[in-house]
N, C-alpha and C positions, 0 to 999 in steps of 0.2 A: 116024112113029106119031102118032095123034091125041092131043092133050093134052100132047105132049112138046115142050119149048122148049129150044133150044140157047143157053146163056148163055156168054158169053166170060168165063171165070174171071179172066183177067189184067186185063180191062177193069174189072170190078167191084172187084177188089183195088186197082187203080190209083186209083179214086175214093176208096176207104177210106184209102189211103196219103196222098192229097192232103189230105183232111179232117184227118187226124192231124197232118200237117206244119203246116197253117194254124193248128190249135189250139195247137200248141206255140209257133209264132211269136207268137201273140197273148199267150201267157203270159209271154214274155220281158220286155217292158216293165213288166208288172205286178209280176213278181218283182223287177226292179231297183228299182222304186219302194219296194216293201215292205221291201227289204233295204238301202235307203239308197244304192243305187248311182247313181240319178239323182234329183235333187231333183224333187219333185212340181211345183214352180214351172215347170220346163222342159217339162212335158207337159200341164199344165192351164192354160188361158188365164186370167189373172188379171183382176180387176175393173179394174185400172189400165188406163186408156185410152191410145190413141195420141196423141202430142203433135202436134196439127195446128191449122191456122189457125181452123177452125170451132169449135174447143174454147176458144179464147182469148177472154177478155172484153176488148173494146175500146170502152169507153163514150165518148160524145161529150162534149166539153168538158174532157177531161183532157189536160194537156200532158205528153208523153213525152220523156224524155231518152234519148240513145243508150246510156247506161250502165244501162239497164233500171230506171230510177227514174221516178216520175211526180210531178206537182204539180198541185194544184187550188186556186184562190183563191176562198174563200168571200166572201159579201157583206159580212162584218164585217172584211175586210182580212187575215184569217188564212189562210195556205195550209197545206193538208195535203200531206204527202209520204210516199212509200212505194215498195215494189218493184212492178214490173208483173206481169201474169199469166204472161207467158213465164217469168220468173225463178222465180215462185212454183211453177209446175207442174214446172219443171226440177228444183227443189230438193226438192219434196215436203215432208212434215212435218219440221220442224227448228226449233230455237230461233233466234229473231231478236231480238237485244238492241240497243237504241239506244245510241249512243256519245256522245250529247249530253244535257244536263240542262236543265230549265226555267231561264230566266234567262241561259243561255249564248248568246253570239253565235257563229254559224258562218258560214263562207263556202262558196260553191258549190265543190264538189270536196273539202271536208273529209269526214272519216270520219263517216258518219251512223249506221251500225249494222253489226253483225257477225252473219252467219248461221253457225250451228254445228251440225254433225251428225257424231257418232262421231269427235270429235277433229279433223275437217276444217273449215276456215273459209273464208268469203268476206267480203271487205270491201265494204261498200256506201257509196257516196259521195253527199253531199247534192246535189240538183239546183239548189237556190237558196240565196242568202245571206239572213241575217236573225237575229232574236232568237228563240230557242226558247221557245215558250209552254207546250208540253206534249210529253211523250214516252210511248211505250207499247211494251212488249215483247210478243212473240208466240211461239206454238209453230208458227206458219205453218200452222194447220189450218183457216183460214177458207176458205169457198167462193169461187168467182170472183165471185159476186153481191155478196159482202160485202167483197171485197178493196179496192175503191176507196171504201168507206164506213167500215167498221170496221177495215180492215187497214192504216190509216196508221201510220207510225212516229214522225214528228215533226209537230207543229203549229208553224209558223214565221210570225212577222210579217216579211214579206219587205222587204228594203231596196233591192233592184234588180230588181224583178219584170219590168218591161218589157224592160230590156236583157238580162237573163239568160234570158228565155224566148222571145225573138224568133227563135231558131233551133231551138226545140223542134219536135217532130213532133205534128201535130194533124189530126184529121179523117180523110179518105180516105187520106192519106199514111201514116197509122199502120198500116193493114192491109198496104199494100205493103211497108213497112219490116219488119213482123213476119214476113211471108212470107219475105223475104230472110234474116232472122235464123234462122228455122226451117231453111232450107236450109243456112246456115252451121253450125248446131248439128249437123245430120245428118252433115255432113262432119267436124266436130270429133269427134263420137262415134266415127265409123269410124276416124279417124286415131288416136284415143286407144286404142281397142281393139287396133289393130294395134301400137301403140307399147308399151303397158303390159300388155296381156292378149291374147296371140295367139288364145286360144279365145273366140269371141263369147259374151257372156253373155245368156242368155234373159231375165234380169231387166231388161236394157237394151233388147233388141230384141223387137218384136212379130213376128207372122207376116209374112213378106214383107220383113223387114228394116226395118220402120218403127220409129221411136224411141218408146219408152214414156215416159209421164210419170214424173217422179221419177228419170230416168235418171242424173242427176248423182250421186245417192247411191251408186250401184253402182260408180262410177269411183274409182280410187285418188287419194290426196292430190296426186300429181304432176299429174293431170289437172285437179284443182280449181285448182291454181296456173295452169295453162294457160288454163282458162276465165276466171279472174280477169283475166288479161292481155288476152285476146282479146274478151271480152264486157263486162267491167265497167270497164275502164280505157282500152281503145283507142278511137280516134276521138272524143276529147272535144269537146264543143260549148260 
């Protein structure tokens, strides 16, 4: 008959069923977030970036020690010392308190400062020996552009500058060393998550398994102790 069309009732109903199923599937993650079942942090990408070499500040003229401290000798003979950008980004915002006072003499390898976050601590050791001229505490909230200018921890009048810095890392070698440290840290985080937290934390991992900045904050105290040994005390120079 003219004007009469034969519709497949089951085909049209199938499309409706499919749309309904998709709709409810989309509602599930929203419902979980609203009811606190899944932290929003695990589904919404945060502003915290990926820890990568191109994010790290590696200025020329800075002497880097393998315990992730740095030193820079000013023209007045006073050296500034602090933590490098790798350690700063790994830690994120935390209190960093110097352990030496003006007038005190320290030796390379002595305790220079302590980084503290939620009761967890890291000990930071002096890269050079000398007399402390000035010290400064931080909340470690300085940007990478300020880290090697305003982010120093101690100002020291060095006593053995040449002999103590002749094995430090400088120039092009710094980028290569930092790249290796990033690879070591990725392995360290993976092993720590497996050892101390079987369920991977989305606050530690970016999409694709990349390591987030501030990743160390989310690891337990036992992992901080492991990090201390493997990154801040091992391979002394």
